[in-house]
C-alpha positions in Angstrom: 90.7 82.6 145.5 87.8 85.0 145.7 85.3 85.3 142.8 84.1 88.8 142.3 80.6 88.9 140.9 79.1 92.1 139.7 77.3 93.8 142.5 74.6 96.5 142.7 75.8 99.6 140.9 78.6 97.9 138.8 78.3 97.8 135.1 78.0 94.5 133.3 78.0 96.0 129.9 81.3 94.5 128.8 80.4 90.9 129.4 77.1 91.4 127.7 78.8 93.0 124.7 81.3 90.1 124.5 78.5 87.5 124.8 76.4 89.2 122.1 79.5 89.4 119.9 80.3 85.7 120.3 76.7 84.8 119.6 76.7 87.0 116.5 79.9 85.3 115.3 78.4 81.9 115.7 75.1 82.8 114.1 76.3 85.1 111.3 79.7 83.5 110.6 79.0 83.1 106.8 78.0 86.8 106.5 81.1 87.9 108.5 83.5 85.9 106.4 81.7 87.1 103.2 82.0 90.7 104.3 85.7 90.4 105.2 86.6 88.8 101.8 84.3 91.4 100.0 86.1 94.4 101.6 89.5 92.9 101.0 88.7 92.2 97.3 87.2 95.7 96.8 90.4 97.3 98.1 92.6 94.9 96.1 90.7 95.6 92.9 90.7 99.3 93.5 94.5 99.4 93.8 95.1 96.9 91.0 93.2 99.2 88.6 94.7 102.4 90.1 98.2 101.2 89.3 97.2 99.4 86.0 98.9 96.1 86.4 98.1 95.1 82.8 95.9 92.1 83.5 93.7 90.9 86.2 95.5 89.1 89.0 92.7 89.2 91.6 90.7 86.2 92.7 87.4 87.9 92.2 86.0 85.4 89.7 87.1 82.4 91.9 85.6 83.9 95.0 82.4 84.7 93.1 82.2 81.0 92.1 82.9 79.8 95.6 80.4 82.1 97.3 77.8 81.2 94.6 78.3 77.5 95.3 78.4 77.8 99.1 76.0 80.7 99.8 73.9 81.2 96.6 73.7 83.2 93.5 72.8 86.5 95.3 76.0 86.4 97.3 78.0 85.6 94.2 76.5 88.6 92.3 77.0 90.9 95.3 80.6 89.8 95.5 81.1 90.3 91.8 79.6 93.7 91.7 80.7 95.1 95.0 84.1 93.5 95.1 85.0 93.8 91.4 82.8 95.9 89.1 82.3 98.9 91.3 86.0 99.3 92.3 86.8 99.1 88.6 84.2 101.8 87.8 85.6 104.1 90.5 89.2 103.8 89.1 88.2 103.9 85.4 89.4 100.3 84.8 86.7 99.6 82.2 87.5 98.9 78.5 85.3 98.1 75.6 85.0 94.4 76.3 84.4 94.7 80.0 80.7 94.4 79.8 81.1 91.0 77.9 83.4 89.7 80.6 81.0 90.8 83.4 78.3 88.9 81.5 80.5 85.8 81.4 81.2 86.1 85.2 77.4 86.4 85.9 76.8 83.3 83.8 79.5 81.4 85.6 78.2 82.5 89.0 74.7 81.4 88.1 76.0 78.0 86.9 78.0 77.7 90.1 74.9 78.3 92.2 73.1 75.5 90.5 75.5 72.9 91.7 75.1 70.6 88.7 78.0 68.4 89.7 78.5 67.1 93.3 82.3 67.3 93.1 83.0 71.0 94.0 86.6 70.9 92.9 85.8 69.4 89.5 82.8 71.7 89.0 84.8 74.8 89.9 87.7 74.0 87.6 85.1 73.2 84.8 83.6 76.6 85.3 87.0 78.2 85.1 87.6 76.4 81.8 84.3 77.6 80.5 85.1 81.2 81.6 88.5 81.0 80.0 87.1 79.6 76.7 84.4 82.3 76.5 86.9 84.9 77.5 89.3 83.7 74.7 86.5 83.9 72.1 85.5 87.4 73.2 89.2 88.5 73.2 89.7 87.1 69.7 86.6 88.9 68.5 87.8 92.2 70.0 91.3 91.5 68.6 92.9 91.9 72.0 96.7 91.6 72.2 98.4 88.8 74.0 95.2 86.8 74.0 96.6 83.3 74.5 99.1 84.3 77.1 96.6 86.2 79.2 93.9 83.5 79.0 96.4 80.7 79.9 97.9 82.8 82.7 94.5 83.8 84.0 93.3 80.2 84.0 96.4 78.9 85.7 96.3 81.7 88.3 92.5 81.2 88.9 93.0 77.4 89.2 95.6 77.9 92.0 93.3 80.5 93.6 90.4 78.1 93.5 92.4 75.3 95.1 93.6 77.6 97.9 90.4 79.5 98.6 88.1 76.5 98.2 90.0 74.7 100.9 90.0 77.7 103.3 86.4 78.6 102.8 85.2 75.0 103.0 86.6 75.0 106.6 85.1 78.3 107.7 81.7 78.5 105.9 78.9 76.3 107.1 
C-alpha cells in the first residue's frame, strides 16, 4: 500500500480546513451547542406564534434555566431574548401580560445562574415551581382564562423538558 503525501504544487487546504474545524469543535463546543439550540428554538417559537397554538409548548424557559446554570446568566438572557422574545415580537405573539412573564423568566434565569443549590435537578424543578407560582399570580391578576389548567400543563411539560434536556446537555456541555 502506497501512502500519497501532498507534493509540491498540490493543495492541502481541505486537510487544514478539517483540522481547524475539529479544533474549533473541541474548543468552542459549548458555543456551538448553544447556537444550535438557539436557532432551533427561535424557529420553533416563530412557528408556534405564527400558527397560534393557544399556549406555550416550547422549552424556552427550561433551556434558559439550563444554559444559565451551565454557561452563565448572559447566555441565559441571550437564549431567552433571541430564542423566545424576538421571535414572539416578529410574529406579534405579545399580549398584555407578556412583559410580566418575561420579567419572571429573567428572574428565574438569574437565580439559575447563582447555583444556590448543588443538586441541579432539584434546583431546576424548584425554579420551575417558582415560575409557575408567579405565573399563576400574574394570570389571576390579569383574569386570564383557563389559568389553573395552563399553569399545571405548563409546569408538567416544563418538568418533562427539564428532565430530558438537562440529561442531554449535561453530556455535551463542559
